[in-house]
N, C-alpha and C positions, 0 to 999 in steps of 0.2 A: 557283746550283748546288744540286742536290738533296743532302740529307743521306743518309748510309748507311742510316738507318732507313727513309726513304721509298722507297729503291730496293729494299728487301727485302719490302715489303708485297705487291706483286702476286705474287711467287713464293710467299710464305707463304700467301696466300689460295688460290692454285691447289693447293698441297699439301693444304690443309684440305678443299677440295672433293673432291679425289681420295680422301682418307681417308674422308670421309662416304659417297662412292659405293661404296667397297670394303666398308664396314660394312653396307650395305643389300643384301640378297640379291635374287635374281631374282624371288622370290615375294613380296617386300615390297610393301606398298601404296604406298610412297613413289615407286615407279617408275610406277605406273599412275595415281596421283592419284585424284580423285573417281570417274572411270569405272571404275577397277580395283576400288575398294571396292564399287561398285554391282554389278558382275558377281559379286563374291564373295557379297554379300547375296542376290542373285537365285538363285544356285546353292544356297544353304542353304535358301531357301524351297521350291525345287523338290524337293529331297531330303526335306524334312519332309512335303510334300504326298504324294509317292510312298509314303513309309513309312506315312502315315495310310490311304491307299487299300488297301495290302497288308494292314494290320491289320484293316480292316473286312471284307475278303474272307475272311480266315482265320476271324474270329469268325462270319460268316454261314454259311460251310461247316460249321463245327463245330456250329452250332445245328441245321442241317438233318440232320446225321448223328445228332444226339442225339434227334431226334423219334421217339417210340415208334411201332411199327407198329400199324396199325388192327386191333382185335380181329376175329377171323373164326371161323366155325364150322369144325370139323374136317372134312376130306374124306378119301376113301379114297385110299390109295397107288395109283399107276398099276399095272395088272396086264397081263401079256402076253396079248394077245388070241388065243384059240383058237377052233376051230369051235364048241365048246360054249358059249363065252362071248361070241361075236360078238353085237353089238346086233341086235335084231330089226327087221324092216321096220316102217314106220309103222302098217300095219294090224295086225301081230302085237303091236305094243307097246301096243295099247289094252287097258285093264283089262277083260277079258271077264267077270270075276267080278262086276263092278258094285258092288264094295264098296270104299269109300275114306273117308278121314277128312280133312277140311279140303281144302286145295289140293293138287293133284298135281304132283310134280316128277319130272324125268327123271334127275337126278343130285343128289348131296348138295352139290356146288359151287354149285348154283343158290341155296342158302340164303343165301349171302353177298350176294345181290341181292334176292331176294323176301322175306327175313326180316331185312334189315339193321337194321330198327328194333326188333327183338325181342332179348331177353336170352337166351332159351332156346327150344327147339322140341322137340316130340315128333314123330318120323317113323314112321309105321306102315309096316312092310315086310311086305306080304302074301305068302302062299305062292305057289307057281307057278300059272300060269293053269289054271283049272279046279279048283283045290284048294278044298275046302269050308271054311267058317268065316267068321264075321262079325267085323269089326273091333271092338275094345273101345271103342266110341264114348263110352259113358257114363262109363267109368273115365277115359278121356283128358280129357274135358271137365271132370270133377270135379277131377282132379289139376291141370289147367291153372288152374282157378279158385282152388284152394287156394294154389298157388304165386303166382298173380297177386295174391292178397290180401296177400302179403308184399312187394309192390312190384316184382315181376318181370313183364316182358311176355313172354307165352308164346304160341306159335302152333302149330297142328297141320297136319301134311302127310302125304301118302301117296306113297311111292316107287313109280313105275310098274313093273309087271311087264314083262319083256322089255327093260328098259333095261340098260345096261352095269353100272351100280352094283348093280342088283338081282341080276344074274347073279353078280357078284363076291361079294356077301353070301351068296347061296344056296350058293355053293361053300365058304363058310367056317363057316356056322352053319345050324341048322335054322330054318325059317320056318313060320308067321309070328312076328314079334316087333316090339317097338317100340324105337326108338333115342331115348334121352334125350340131348340135346345142349345144351351151354352155350357161348355165344359166348366165344371167347378161352381156353377150357379144353379139355374133351374130350367123349367120348361114352360112354354105358353102355347095353348092350343088355338089355332086359327081355323075358323069354320065359315060357313056361308059362302059367299062369292069370294074366292081366294085370289087376291091381287098382289102385285109386287109391293104396294104400299102397306097392305095389311101384314104381309110376311115380314117386312122390315120392322113394323111396329111390334110384331110378336117376338122378333129377335131382341129388340131393345127391352121389352118387358121381361123376357127370360134372363137377360143379362143383369137386370136390376133385382132379381130374386136371389135370396140366400139359399145355401145348400140344404137347409133344414126348415122344418115348420111348414111344409107344403101339403096341399091336399092330395087326395088319391089320384086325381087326374093331372097333377102338375102343380107348379108353384102358383099358377093363376088358373084355378079350376074352371072358371067361366070362360076363359079364352078371350080372344079378340073377336068381337062380333062385327 
């Protein structure tokens, strides 16, 4: 015959198991065993990997937005085209005066391509077609040489008569004159008797100009007199 203590053991053990089961919640690893813990570890790894990828993408995009813009030569603001400012036909756009300095360009925006390797340029803007006067070639070459001796790369250009930019400049200032332009800065117009000294002064003035807030004829609309 079993003793009273032996009869109570199965009931006591059952109660103990029930108590342990109630103490362990549904999210506890004791329910899932090794496979439950494995799923939990894998979930943490996936979350960490996703956070790492998001962080890299944010840093990469921030680096792109912080990249400085490429320095460029100043261009003229777009002007409303009128009959008097309409670009001439190819035949009319030819420089009939036969006077030019360096390479010819049809617009100042071309400088960002043809003069991309230069730090500064002098652009000769001749008078209207048929106007008398020779370009100040000697003064331009001498000024470019002096500035070049200081470590700057300078090129010479002539703005074609009959082009849209030439017509816009002619409506804003008297011609002929020379535009001194520094990449990433501004421009300064040199007029009157164009000498080496005045050209160098124009270069310095253009270099002291910021890329924004300039007038329609350049950073220093009145130019070097």
